[in-house]
C-alpha positions as CSV (number, residue, x, y, z in Angstrom):
1,M,-100.6,-11.0,12.9
2,V,-99.5,-13.3,10.1
3,H,-99.8,-17.0,11.1
4,H,-97.8,-19.5,9.2
5,A,-98.5,-23.3,9.2
6,A,-95.9,-25.3,11.1
7,E,-94.8,-26.9,7.8
8,E,-94.5,-23.6,6.0
9,P,-91.2,-22.0,6.9
10,L,-90.7,-18.3,6.6
11,G,-88.4,-17.3,3.7
12,R,-85.2,-15.3,3.5
13,F,-87.1,-12.0,3.7
14,L,-89.8,-11.1,6.2
15,T,-92.6,-8.6,6.0
16,I,-92.9,-6.0,8.7
17,A,-95.8,-8.1,10.1
18,D,-93.7,-11.2,10.1
19,A,-90.9,-9.4,12.0
20,A,-93.4,-8.0,14.4
21,E,-94.6,-11.5,15.1
22,V,-91.1,-12.8,15.7
23,L,-90.4,-10.0,18.1
24,A,-93.8,-10.2,19.7
25,V,-94.5,-6.5,19.2
26,D,-96.9,-4.5,17.1
27,V,-96.3,-3.6,13.4
28,E,-95.9,0.1,14.2
29,T,-93.0,-0.7,16.5
30,V,-91.1,-2.6,13.7
31,H,-92.0,0.1,11.2
32,E,-90.4,2.7,13.6
33,L,-87.3,0.6,13.9
34,V,-87.0,0.4,10.1
35,M,-87.6,4.1,9.6
36,S,-85.0,5.0,12.3
37,G,-82.4,2.8,10.6
38,E,-82.0,0.6,13.8
39,L,-83.4,-2.4,11.9
40,P,-82.0,-2.7,8.4
41,A,-84.6,-3.3,5.7
42,I,-85.0,-3.0,1.9
43,R,-87.9,-1.7,-0.1
44,V,-89.1,-3.8,-3.0
45,G,-89.4,-1.3,-5.8
46,D,-89.5,2.5,-5.4
47,R,-92.7,2.5,-3.3
48,G,-93.1,-1.1,-2.6
49,P,-93.3,-3.0,0.7
50,W,-90.5,-3.1,3.2
51,R,-88.7,-6.4,3.6
52,I,-86.4,-7.4,6.5
53,E,-83.8,-10.1,5.9
54,R,-84.1,-12.9,8.5
55,T,-80.3,-12.7,9.2
56,Q,-80.6,-8.9,9.8
57,L,-83.4,-9.5,12.3
58,E,-81.2,-12.1,14.1
59,V,-78.3,-9.6,14.3
60,F,-80.7,-6.9,15.6
61,I,-81.9,-9.3,18.3
62,D,-78.3,-10.3,19.3
63,L,-77.3,-6.6,19.5
64,R,-80.2,-5.9,21.7
65,Y,-79.2,-8.8,24.0
66,E,-75.7,-7.4,24.2
67,S,-76.9,-3.9,24.9
68,T,-79.1,-5.2,27.7
69,R,-76.2,-7.3,29.1
70,R,-73.9,-4.2,29.2
71,E,-76.6,-2.0,30.8
72,V,-77.3,-4.6,33.5
73,A,-73.6,-5.1,34.2
74,F,-73.0,-1.3,34.4
75,N,-75.9,-0.9,36.8
76,E,-74.8,-3.8,39.0
77,G,-71.3,-2.4,39.8
78,E,-70.0,0.6,41.5
79,F,-67.0,0.6,39.2
80,A,-67.1,0.1,35.5
81,N,-64.8,-2.4,33.8
82,V,-63.6,-0.6,30.6
83,I,-62.9,-3.9,28.8
84,E,-66.4,-5.2,29.7
85,F,-68.1,-2.1,28.2
86,S,-65.8,-1.7,25.2
87,G,-67.2,-4.8,23.5
88,A,-63.9,-6.5,23.6
89,R,-63.9,-10.0,25.1
90,G,-61.3,-11.0,27.7
91,A,-59.5,-13.5,25.4
92,G,-55.9,-12.6,25.2
93,L,-56.1,-9.7,27.6
94,R,-54.5,-9.8,31.0
95,P,-56.0,-8.0,34.0
96,V,-54.5,-4.7,35.1
97,D,-52.8,-5.0,38.5
């Protein structure tokens, strides 16, 4: 894994190894996420190294948290709440009688 000094912040773009370190997974796992399109990345040059924008990694993490939250909520209840699983938040919606 790549280790950065505390005073050396990571830049806008991360290597696959940097992203793996942030996610606490191995490099191959991140590479598979990139190749599947689940984790957006760019290639520097035609055959150059992959780079993952820090904001895209944060979006990926947020989406995984939301996916887990929905899965847990679904598994907890006997009846699914359509609004809860649609991704819409309850603001402005009134409950169905």
